[in-house]
C-alpha positions in Angstrom: -17.6 12.9 -15.4 -17.6 16.2 -13.3 -14.5 17.2 -11.4 -16.5 17.6 -8.2 -17.7 14.0 -8.4 -14.2 12.8 -9.0 -13.0 14.7 -5.9 -15.7 13.2 -3.7 -14.7 9.8 -5.0 -11.1 10.3 -4.2 -12.0 11.6 -0.7 -14.1 8.5 -0.1 -11.2 6.4 -1.3 -8.6 8.1 1.1 -11.1 7.6 4.0 -11.6 4.0 3.0 -7.9 3.1 2.7 -7.1 5.0 6.0 -9.2 2.5 7.9 -7.1 -0.5 7.1 -4.5 -0.2 9.8 -7.2 0.2 12.4 -9.2 -2.9 11.3 -5.9 -4.8 11.2 -5.0 -3.8 14.8 -8.3 -5.0 16.0 -8.1 -8.3 14.2 -4.5 -8.8 15.5 -5.8 -9.2 19.0 -6.4 -12.9 18.1 -5.6 -13.5 14.4 -1.9 -13.9 13.1 -0.9 -11.4 10.4 -0.6 -13.9 7.7 -4.1 -15.1 8.2 -5.4 -11.5 8.2 -3.7 -10.9 4.9 -4.9 -14.2 3.4 -8.5 -13.7 4.4 -8.5 -10.1 3.3 -7.4 -10.9 -0.3 -9.6 -14.1 -0.4 -12.8 -12.5 0.5 -12.0 -9.6 -1.9 -11.5 -12.1 -4.7 -14.6 -14.0 -3.9 -16.6 -10.8 -3.9 -15.3 -10.0 -7.4 -15.8 -13.4 -8.8 -19.5 -13.1 -9.9 -18.8 -9.8 -11.6 -15.7 -11.1 -13.4 -17.4 -14.4 -14.4 -20.6 -12.8 -15.6 -19.3 -9.6 -17.3 -15.6 -10.1 -17.9 -15.1 -13.8 -18.5 -14.1 -13.6 -22.2 -11.5 -10.7 -21.3 -10.0 -12.9 -18.7 -9.8 -15.9 -21.1 -8.2 -13.8 -23.8 -5.2 -12.9 -21.6 -1.9 -13.8 -23.4 0.6 -16.0 -21.8 2.8 -13.0 -21.2 0.0 -11.1 -19.5 -0.7 -14.1 -17.3 2.9 -14.4 -16.3 3.1 -10.7 -15.5 -0.3 -10.8 -13.5 1.0 -13.8 -11.5 4.2 -12.0 -10.6 2.2 -8.9 -9.8 0.0 -11.0 -7.4 3.1 -12.5 -5.8 4.4 -8.9 -5.2 1.1 -7.9 -3.7 1.0 -11.0 -1.4 4.5 -10.1 0.0 3.4 -6.5 0.4 0.4 -7.3 2.6 2.3 -10.0 4.4 5.1 -7.7 5.4 3.1 -4.6 6.0 0.3 -6.2 8.0 3.0 -7.9 10.1 4.7 -4.6 10.7 1.7 -3.3 12.6 2.5 -5.9 15.3 5.7 -4.3 16.1 5.7 -0.5 15.3 3.1 2.3 15.4 0.4 2.8 12.8 1.8 6.2 11.8 5.4 4.8 11.3 4.1 1.8 9.3 1.7 3.7 7.1 4.2 6.4 6.3 7.0 4.1 5.4 4.8 1.8 3.3 3.5 5.0 1.4 6.9 5.6 -0.1 6.2 2.9 -2.7 5.8 5.4 -5.5 9.2 6.8 -4.8 10.7 3.3 -5.3 8.8 3.1 -8.6 10.6 6.3 -9.7 13.9 4.9 -8.7 13.4 1.6 -10.5 11.7 3.0 -13.6 14.8 3.7 -15.6 15.8 0.1 -15.3 12.5 -1.7 -15.9 10.3 0.9 -17.7 13.0 2.9 -19.4 11.6 6.1 -17.8 14.2 8.5 -16.5 13.0 10.5 -13.5 13.3 14.4 -13.5 15.4 16.4 -11.2 12.2 17.1 -9.1 11.7 13.3 -8.7 15.2 12.9 -7.5 14.8 15.8 -5.1 11.6 14.2 -3.7 13.3 10.9 -3.3 16.1 12.6 -1.3 13.6 14.1 1.1 11.7 10.8 1.5 14.9 8.8 2.1 16.0 11.1 4.9 12.5 11.1 6.2 12.5 7.3 6.2 15.7 7.2 8.3 14.2 9.7 10.8 11.0 7.6 11.1 13.0 4.4 11.3 14.6 6.0 14.4 11.6 7.8 15.7 10.3 4.8 17.8 13.5 4.2 19.5 15.2 7.6 19.9 13.9 10.7 21.5 14.7 14.4 21.6 15.5 16.1 24.8 17.2 19.3 26.0 20.5 17.6 25.8 20.0 16.5 22.1 19.1 13.3 20.4 19.2 10.3 22.7 19.3 6.8 21.0 20.1 3.3 22.1 23.3 1.5 21.0 23.4 0.1 17.5 22.9 -3.4 18.8 20.0 -2.5 20.8 18.5 -0.6 17.9 18.9 -3.3 15.4 17.2 -5.7 17.8 14.4 -3.4 18.8 10.9 -4.5 17.8 9.9 -1.1 16.5 13.0 -1.1 14.2 12.0 -4.5 12.9 8.4 -3.3 12.2 9.7 -0.3 10.3 12.0 -2.6 8.2 8.9 -4.8 7.4 7.0 -1.6 6.4 9.8 -0.8 4.0 9.6 -4.3 2.5 5.9 -3.6 2.0 6.9 -0.4 0.1 9.5 -2.2 -2.0 7.1 -4.9 -3.1 4.2 -2.7 -3.8 6.6 -0.9 -6.1 7.0 -4.1 -8.2 3.3 -4.5 -8.1 2.7 -0.9 -9.3 5.3 -1.1 -12.2 3.7 -4.3 -13.5 0.3 -2.8 -13.2 1.4 0.3 -15.1 2.2 -2.1 -17.9 -0.9 -4.4 -17.7 -3.6 -1.8 -17.1 -2.9 -0.3 -20.5 -4.5 -3.4 -22.0 -6.7 -5.0 -19.4 -9.8 -3.6 -17.9 -10.1 -2.8 -14.1 -12.3 -5.8 -12.9 -10.3 -8.5 -14.9 -7.1 -7.0 -13.7 -7.8 -6.8 -10.0 -9.7 -10.1 -10.1 -6.7 -12.0 -11.4 -4.0 -10.2 -9.3 -6.1 -10.3 -6.1 -6.7 -14.0 -6.8 -3.0 -14.8 -7.3 -2.2 -12.9 -4.1 -4.8 -14.7 -2.2 -3.5 -18.1 -3.3 0.1 -17.1 -2.3 -0.9 -15.8 1.1 -2.8 -19.0 1.7 0.3 -20.8 0.9 2.4 -18.7 3.4 -0.2 -19.2 6.1 -0.3 -23.0 5.8 3.7 -23.2 5.6 3.6 -21.2 8.9 1.3 -23.7 10.4 -1.6 -21.2 10.8 -5.4 -21.6 10.2 -8.2 -19.2 9.3 -10.6 -21.0 11.6 -11.4 -20.9 15.3 -11.4 -17.2 16.1 -14.1 -15.1 17.8 -16.9 -14.0 15.4 -16.0 -10.3 15.8 -12.6 -11.1 14.3 -14.2 -12.2 11.1 -16.2 -9.0 11.0 -12.9 -7.0 11.2 -11.4 -9.1 8.4 -14.5 -8.8 6.2 -14.5 -5.0 6.8 -10.8 -5.0 5.8 -11.6 -6.8 2.4 -14.7 -4.6 1.7 -13.7 -1.1 2.8 -10.0 -0.4 2.2 -9.5 -3.2 -0.4 -12.5 -3.1 -2.7 -13.8 0.5 -2.0 -10.5 2.2 -1.4 -8.0 0.6 -3.8 -10.5 0.0 -6.5 -11.7 3.5 -6.4 -8.1 4.7 -7.0 -7.9 2.4 -10.1 -11.3 3.7 -11.3 -10.1 7.3 -11.1 -7.2 6.6 -13.4 -9.7 6.4 -16.3 -10.6 10.1 -15.8 -7.5 11.7 -14.1 -3.7 11.6 -14.6 -1.9 9.0 -12.6 0.2 11.7 -11.0 -2.9 13.3 -9.7 -4.3 10.2 -8.2 -0.9 9.3 -6.6 -0.8 12.7 -4.9 -4.3 12.1 -3.5 -3.1 9.0 -1.9 -0.9 11.1 0.4 -4.0 11.6 2.4 -3.8 7.9 3.7 -1.0 8.5 6.3 -2.8 11.6 7.5 -6.1 9.8 7.8 -4.5 6.7 9.4 -2.7 8.9 11.9 -5.9 10.7 13.0 -7.8 7.5 13.3 -4.9 5.9 15.3 -4.9 8.8 17.7 -8.8 8.8 18.1 -9.3 5.0 18.2 -6.0 3.5 19.4 -4.7 6.5 21.5 -1.4 6.4 19.6 0.5 9.6 19.9 3.3 9.9 17.4 6.8 11.0 18.6 8.3 14.2 17.5 10.8 12.5 15.3 8.1 10.4 13.7 6.2 13.6 12.8 9.3 15.3 11.4 10.3 12.2 9.4 6.7 11.6 8.1 6.5 15.3 7.0 9.7 14.9 5.0 8.5 11.7 3.4 5.0 13.4 2.4 6.9 16.4 0.9 9.2 14.0 -1.0 6.3 12.0 -2.4 4.5 15.2 -3.3 7.6 16.5 -5.2 8.1 13.2 -6.9 4.6 12.9 -8.0 4.5 16.4 -9.3 7.7 15.8 -11.2 6.1 12.8 -13.1 2.9 14.7 -13.8 3.4 15.6 -17.4 4.6 12.1 -18.3 1.7 10.6 -16.5 -0.7 12.8 -18.4 0.8 11.7 -21.7 0.6 8.1 -20.7 -3.0 8.3 -19.7 -3.9 10.0 -23.0 -2.1 7.3 -24.9 -3.6 4.3 -23.1 -7.1 5.6 -22.4 -6.8 4.5 -18.7 
């Protein structure tokens, strides 16, 4: 596989994933967030079903009990990730939400010593420091403002009760749960092919999200036809094209390189939000977002050698 073709594929993946927040915003005009998340994963699962059944049925059947349990847990983490992150877009800006949810790899590095017995390097810890400071700034960016007299913020009570702050917290929950999903995936993808893995995990996530939707008393029926177009686009473009291309690239490139490539998503989402939704990020949001991206870049680079060794060992 030529490096040029791989770069083109990653560029397409970045563009595809960057559209997610825009499609979600359009669908949220009528459709509740839990319904959007449930329909997204359900459509993605049904799209994968013929391929998984015809070409990978034996591999799915051969999964061990431990692999099934891990896959189910991974799917539950993924369901909470989408439920919280998509809901965050109801309360905060696209830029704040996408930047905060993109801190997932940093939480992986923080939790790796406990669950994967991998100790982060000094560069990873430095990157996490940048990102955590940036996260605090982004969290305040939608509520505070910079003026000639300095930083102006509401009282603590008003801040904690603000809708933007709540949305930013939901985005962070999305980052924490995607970290669990990524750590389990790092383990399972060493033994399971791409299609069987994403088919099982997407399917479990879809079932969990349908359960959340029903408990909330919501339904996937009765919306305008254009709303289903947006949800179908969400399943096909960012989910199947974007996320699946990232997983495909891991067969040819180190995981650290692919993770650095995903840093293009907040940038792409911010540009699309400005062009399509006329959302102009605040100065604090831009500063905090920049610190988070620097932090993720440092952390990903700090894990580069380990990631290359892992890929060489597992054949991803």
